[in-house]
A tleap script that builds the chain and sets N, CA, C and O, in Angstrom:
source leaprc.protein.ff14SB
mol = sequence {
  NMET ARG SER GLU ASP ALA ARG THR GLU SER
  LYS LYS PHE GLU ASP LEU GLN HIE LEU THR
  PRO GLU ASP PHE ASP GLY HIE THR GLU PHE
  HIE ARG LEU THR ALA GLU GLN LYS LEU MET
  TRP LEU SER GLN ALA ALA GLN PHE ALA VAL
  LEU TYR GLY GLY ALA LEU ALA LYS GLU SER
  ASN LYS LYS GLY VAL CARG
}
set mol.1.N position { -71.219 -229.979 25.229 }
set mol.1.CA position { -71.288 -230.022 23.882 }
set mol.1.C position { -69.714 -230.003 23.602 }
set mol.1.O position { -68.856 -229.174 23.907 }
set mol.2.N position { -69.658 -230.981 23.044 }
set mol.2.CA position { -67.752 -231.137 22.386 }
set mol.2.C position { -68.015 -229.758 21.352 }
set mol.2.O position { -69.079 -229.293 20.943 }
set mol.3.N position { -66.616 -229.320 21.113 }
set mol.3.CA position { -66.432 -228.377 19.871 }
set mol.3.C position { -66.709 -228.806 18.824 }
set mol.3.O position { -67.351 -228.059 18.086 }
set mol.4.N position { -66.350 -230.150 18.337 }
set mol.4.CA position { -67.168 -230.483 17.092 }
set mol.4.C position { -68.195 -230.576 16.630 }
set mol.4.O position { -68.552 -230.563 15.452 }
set mol.5.N position { -69.016 -230.729 18.024 }
set mol.5.CA position { -70.783 -230.714 17.864 }
set mol.5.C position { -70.868 -229.322 17.661 }
set mol.5.O position { -71.524 -229.020 16.664 }
set mol.6.N position { -70.342 -228.268 18.391 }
set mol.6.CA position { -70.850 -227.093 18.597 }
set mol.6.C position { -70.700 -226.302 16.960 }
set mol.6.O position { -71.553 -225.634 16.374 }
set mol.7.N position { -69.322 -226.657 16.523 }
set mol.7.CA position { -68.948 -226.217 14.982 }
set mol.7.C position { -69.943 -226.646 14.074 }
set mol.7.O position { -70.556 -225.861 13.350 }
set mol.8.N position { -70.180 -228.253 14.094 }
set mol.8.CA position { -71.425 -228.549 13.378 }
set mol.8.C position { -72.958 -227.793 13.413 }
set mol.8.O position { -73.745 -227.573 12.492 }
set mol.9.N position { -73.031 -227.526 14.698 }
set mol.9.CA position { -74.483 -226.613 14.976 }
set mol.9.C position { -74.141 -225.604 14.352 }
set mol.9.O position { -74.715 -225.509 13.267 }
set mol.10.N position { -73.334 -224.683 14.619 }
set mol.10.CA position { -72.774 -223.449 14.228 }
set mol.10.C position { -72.849 -223.555 12.605 }
set mol.10.O position { -73.589 -222.707 12.107 }
set mol.11.N position { -72.403 -224.181 11.959 }
set mol.11.CA position { -72.566 -224.492 10.518 }
set mol.11.C position { -73.707 -224.412 9.780 }
set mol.11.O position { -73.891 -223.735 8.768 }
set mol.12.N position { -74.662 -225.332 10.488 }
set mol.12.CA position { -75.895 -225.685 10.279 }
set mol.12.C position { -76.685 -224.393 10.386 }
set mol.12.O position { -77.416 -224.167 9.422 }
set mol.13.N position { -76.683 -223.339 11.544 }
set mol.13.CA position { -77.074 -221.959 11.639 }
set mol.13.C position { -76.785 -221.245 10.531 }
set mol.13.O position { -77.643 -220.588 9.941 }
set mol.14.N position { -75.666 -221.312 10.196 }
set mol.14.CA position { -74.946 -220.446 9.170 }
set mol.14.C position { -75.911 -220.804 7.828 }
set mol.14.O position { -76.409 -219.853 7.226 }
set mol.15.N position { -76.141 -222.017 7.421 }
set mol.15.CA position { -76.911 -222.581 6.462 }
set mol.15.C position { -77.944 -222.043 6.459 }
set mol.15.O position { -78.251 -221.634 5.339 }
set mol.16.N position { -78.763 -221.816 7.345 }
set mol.16.CA position { -80.279 -221.479 7.536 }
set mol.16.C position { -80.081 -220.008 7.076 }
set mol.16.O position { -81.107 -219.459 6.675 }
set mol.17.N position { -79.068 -219.359 7.065 }
set mol.17.CA position { -79.021 -217.454 6.984 }
set mol.17.C position { -79.159 -217.512 5.708 }
set mol.17.O position { -79.220 -216.410 5.161 }
set mol.18.N position { -79.234 -218.466 5.006 }
set mol.18.CA position { -79.031 -218.414 3.093 }
set mol.18.C position { -80.175 -218.576 2.678 }
set mol.18.O position { -80.469 -217.886 1.702 }
set mol.19.N position { -80.890 -219.204 3.046 }
set mol.19.CA position { -82.653 -219.798 2.895 }
set mol.19.C position { -83.523 -218.507 2.497 }
set mol.19.O position { -83.401 -217.440 3.099 }
set mol.20.N position { -84.203 -218.655 1.680 }
set mol.20.CA position { -85.003 -217.655 1.031 }
set mol.20.C position { -86.518 -218.134 1.055 }
set mol.20.O position { -86.825 -219.321 0.945 }
set mol.21.N position { -87.294 -217.264 1.185 }
set mol.21.CA position { -88.770 -217.533 0.970 }
set mol.21.C position { -89.339 -218.673 0.010 }
set mol.21.O position { -90.267 -219.434 0.283 }
set mol.22.N position { -88.560 -218.635 -1.222 }
set mol.22.CA position { -88.687 -219.717 -1.991 }
set mol.22.C position { -88.591 -221.164 -1.697 }
set mol.22.O position { -89.264 -222.024 -2.265 }
set mol.23.N position { -87.709 -221.378 -0.770 }
set mol.23.CA position { -87.076 -222.654 -0.055 }
set mol.23.C position { -88.632 -223.081 1.025 }
set mol.23.O position { -88.554 -224.041 1.791 }
set mol.24.N position { -89.692 -222.407 0.953 }
set mol.24.CA position { -90.941 -222.363 1.814 }
set mol.24.C position { -91.912 -222.628 1.256 }
set mol.24.O position { -92.840 -222.840 2.037 }
set mol.25.N position { -92.265 -222.763 -0.205 }
set mol.25.CA position { -93.262 -222.165 -0.972 }
set mol.25.C position { -94.132 -223.523 -1.298 }
set mol.25.O position { -94.810 -223.648 -2.318 }
set mol.26.N position { -94.011 -224.454 -0.339 }
set mol.26.CA position { -94.896 -225.207 -0.388 }
set mol.26.C position { -94.479 -226.485 -1.482 }
set mol.26.O position { -95.361 -227.261 -1.851 }
set mol.27.N position { -93.685 -226.566 -1.751 }
set mol.27.CA position { -93.280 -227.743 -3.070 }
set mol.27.C position { -93.013 -229.017 -2.311 }
set mol.27.O position { -92.769 -229.976 -3.043 }
set mol.28.N position { -93.002 -229.210 -1.255 }
set mol.28.CA position { -92.390 -230.556 -0.400 }
set mol.28.C position { -94.134 -231.301 -0.624 }
set mol.28.O position { -94.039 -232.528 -0.618 }
set mol.29.N position { -95.325 -230.912 -0.772 }
set mol.29.CA position { -96.168 -231.391 -1.132 }
set mol.29.C position { -96.920 -232.032 0.163 }
set mol.29.O position { -97.771 -232.899 -0.037 }
set mol.30.N position { -96.673 -231.695 1.234 }
set mol.30.CA position { -96.674 -232.473 2.921 }
set mol.30.C position { -98.225 -233.012 2.575 }
set mol.30.O position { -98.523 -233.970 3.289 }
set mol.31.N position { -98.965 -232.728 1.916 }
set mol.31.CA position { -100.443 -233.150 2.044 }
set mol.31.C position { -100.396 -234.559 1.425 }
set mol.31.O position { -101.333 -235.337 1.604 }
set mol.32.N position { -99.098 -234.962 0.557 }
set mol.32.CA position { -98.803 -236.344 0.037 }
set mol.32.C position { -98.050 -237.326 1.112 }
set mol.32.O position { -97.888 -238.530 0.917 }
set mol.33.N position { -97.667 -236.695 2.146 }
set mol.33.CA position { -97.203 -237.632 3.055 }
set mol.33.C position { -97.841 -238.624 3.570 }
set mol.33.O position { -99.068 -238.521 3.588 }
set mol.34.N position { -97.304 -239.690 4.057 }
set mol.34.CA position { -97.989 -240.831 4.792 }
set mol.34.C position { -98.294 -239.844 6.138 }
set mol.34.O position { -97.990 -238.659 6.280 }
set mol.35.N position { -99.134 -240.919 7.254 }
set mol.35.CA position { -99.279 -240.479 8.472 }
set mol.35.C position { -97.673 -240.107 9.101 }
set mol.35.O position { -97.201 -239.048 9.513 }
set mol.36.N position { -97.189 -241.256 8.989 }
set mol.36.CA position { -96.079 -241.575 9.840 }
set mol.36.C position { -94.915 -240.515 9.303 }
set mol.36.O position { -94.036 -240.140 10.078 }
set mol.37.N position { -94.961 -240.136 8.160 }
set mol.37.CA position { -93.979 -239.360 7.488 }
set mol.37.C position { -94.192 -237.827 8.159 }
set mol.37.O position { -93.294 -237.248 8.771 }
set mol.38.N position { -95.586 -237.254 7.930 }
set mol.38.CA position { -95.817 -236.262 8.822 }
set mol.38.C position { -95.607 -236.057 10.226 }
set mol.38.O position { -95.396 -234.961 10.745 }
set mol.39.N position { -95.673 -237.146 10.809 }
set mol.39.CA position { -95.148 -237.409 12.454 }
set mol.39.C position { -94.019 -236.941 12.323 }
set mol.39.O position { -93.661 -236.011 13.047 }
set mol.40.N position { -93.331 -237.383 11.530 }
set mol.40.CA position { -91.698 -237.485 11.653 }
set mol.40.C position { -91.327 -235.925 11.473 }
set mol.40.O position { -90.645 -235.275 12.266 }
set mol.41.N position { -91.973 -235.395 10.144 }
set mol.41.CA position { -91.900 -234.161 9.700 }
set mol.41.C position { -92.180 -233.171 10.888 }
set mol.41.O position { -91.431 -232.199 10.983 }
set mol.42.N position { -93.129 -233.320 11.743 }
set mol.42.CA position { -93.486 -232.513 12.738 }
set mol.42.C position { -92.493 -232.635 14.075 }
set mol.42.O position { -92.224 -231.672 14.794 }
set mol.43.N position { -92.076 -233.779 14.246 }
set mol.43.CA position { -91.156 -234.069 15.325 }
set mol.43.C position { -89.728 -233.385 15.168 }
set mol.43.O position { -88.909 -232.962 15.984 }
set mol.44.N position { -89.771 -233.455 13.760 }
set mol.44.CA position { -88.192 -232.654 13.394 }
set mol.44.C position { -88.436 -231.013 13.270 }
set mol.44.O position { -87.522 -230.300 13.684 }
set mol.45.N position { -89.175 -230.618 12.928 }
set mol.45.CA position { -89.767 -229.225 13.239 }
set mol.45.C position { -89.839 -228.422 14.418 }
set mol.45.O position { -89.499 -227.242 14.513 }
set mol.46.N position { -90.491 -229.439 15.649 }
set mol.46.CA position { -90.693 -229.158 16.975 }
set mol.46.C position { -89.067 -228.958 17.447 }
set mol.46.O position { -88.661 -227.964 18.049 }
set mol.47.N position { -88.225 -230.121 17.041 }
set mol.47.CA position { -86.864 -230.290 17.590 }
set mol.47.C position { -86.091 -228.931 17.233 }
set mol.47.O position { -85.383 -228.321 18.034 }
set mol.48.N position { -86.319 -228.578 15.994 }
set mol.48.CA position { -85.624 -227.741 15.335 }
set mol.48.C position { -86.239 -226.223 16.249 }
set mol.48.O position { -85.509 -225.422 16.834 }
set mol.49.N position { -87.358 -226.171 16.174 }
set mol.49.CA position { -87.692 -224.576 17.263 }
set mol.49.C position { -87.339 -224.894 18.386 }
set mol.49.O position { -87.078 -223.819 18.925 }
set mol.50.N position { -87.092 -226.001 19.373 }
set mol.50.CA position { -86.550 -225.964 20.408 }
set mol.50.C position { -85.029 -225.668 20.411 }
set mol.50.O position { -84.594 -224.875 21.246 }
set mol.51.N position { -84.240 -226.231 19.567 }
set mol.51.CA position { -82.708 -225.980 19.190 }
set mol.51.C position { -82.317 -224.526 18.686 }
set mol.51.O position { -81.228 -224.031 18.976 }
set mol.52.N position { -83.103 -223.982 18.045 }
set mol.52.CA position { -82.783 -222.812 17.496 }
set mol.52.C position { -83.725 -221.862 17.396 }
set mol.52.O position { -83.445 -220.870 16.724 }
set mol.53.N position { -84.758 -221.934 17.900 }
set mol.53.CA position { -85.933 -220.955 18.142 }
set mol.53.C position { -85.471 -219.274 18.835 }
set mol.53.O position { -85.735 -218.098 18.581 }
set mol.54.N position { -84.676 -220.013 19.787 }
set mol.54.CA position { -83.947 -218.572 20.837 }
set mol.54.C position { -83.069 -218.099 19.740 }
set mol.54.O position { -83.348 -217.010 19.240 }
set mol.55.N position { -82.056 -218.755 19.299 }
set mol.55.CA position { -81.232 -218.205 18.322 }
set mol.55.C position { -81.411 -217.478 17.345 }
set mol.55.O position { -80.677 -216.498 17.210 }
set mol.56.N position { -82.331 -217.727 16.490 }
set mol.56.CA position { -83.289 -216.912 15.264 }
set mol.56.C position { -83.647 -215.900 15.761 }
set mol.56.O position { -83.301 -214.850 15.219 }
set mol.57.N position { -84.437 -215.862 16.924 }
set mol.57.CA position { -85.153 -214.654 17.262 }
set mol.57.C position { -84.213 -213.513 18.106 }
set mol.57.O position { -84.647 -212.393 18.372 }
set mol.58.N position { -83.067 -213.909 18.422 }
set mol.58.CA position { -81.910 -212.939 18.741 }
set mol.58.C position { -81.217 -212.693 17.755 }
set mol.58.O position { -80.299 -211.894 17.938 }
set mol.59.N position { -81.390 -213.255 16.422 }
set mol.59.CA position { -80.485 -212.821 15.275 }
set mol.59.C position { -81.652 -211.501 14.653 }
set mol.59.O position { -81.453 -210.333 14.319 }
set mol.60.N position { -82.985 -212.416 14.709 }
set mol.60.CA position { -83.643 -211.011 13.900 }
set mol.60.C position { -83.730 -209.757 14.769 }
set mol.60.O position { -83.932 -208.682 14.203 }
set mol.61.N position { -83.578 -209.810 16.267 }
set mol.61.CA position { -83.880 -208.399 17.241 }
set mol.61.C position { -82.287 -207.940 16.697 }
set mol.61.O position { -81.936 -206.770 16.847 }
set mol.62.N position { -81.601 -208.686 16.225 }
set mol.62.CA position { -80.055 -207.590 16.030 }
set mol.62.C position { -80.794 -206.969 14.654 }
set mol.62.O position { -80.920 -205.744 14.647 }
set mol.63.N position { -81.128 -207.465 13.875 }
set mol.63.CA position { -81.434 -206.827 12.550 }
set mol.63.C position { -82.521 -205.994 12.816 }
set mol.63.O position { -82.806 -205.359 11.801 }
set mol.64.N position { -83.269 -205.725 13.794 }
set mol.64.CA position { -84.530 -204.743 13.866 }
set mol.64.C position { -85.655 -205.646 13.283 }
set mol.64.O position { -86.622 -204.969 12.936 }
set mol.65.N position { -85.767 -206.651 13.128 }
set mol.65.CA position { -86.865 -207.589 12.672 }
set mol.65.C position { -87.926 -207.910 13.659 }
set mol.65.O position { -87.615 -208.342 14.769 }
set mol.66.N position { -89.259 -207.707 13.288 }
set mol.66.CA position { -90.162 -208.191 14.591 }
set mol.66.C position { -90.905 -208.899 13.875 }
set mol.66.O position { -91.828 -209.536 14.384 }
savepdb mol mol.pdb
quit
């Protein structure tokens, strides 16, 4: 990974640190998305889990969150 890419990925992770539960309160109205939009959302959510799942788990363990 290039250092520029690593900085971009690091910035994204830092941005996630500032999210609150209200950011995930269902206001996206997933049920109104088309089938194609739902598949795209699912694909992006899976990609996120693969890319950041381990990092988020490590961060939670550092803070004592289980």
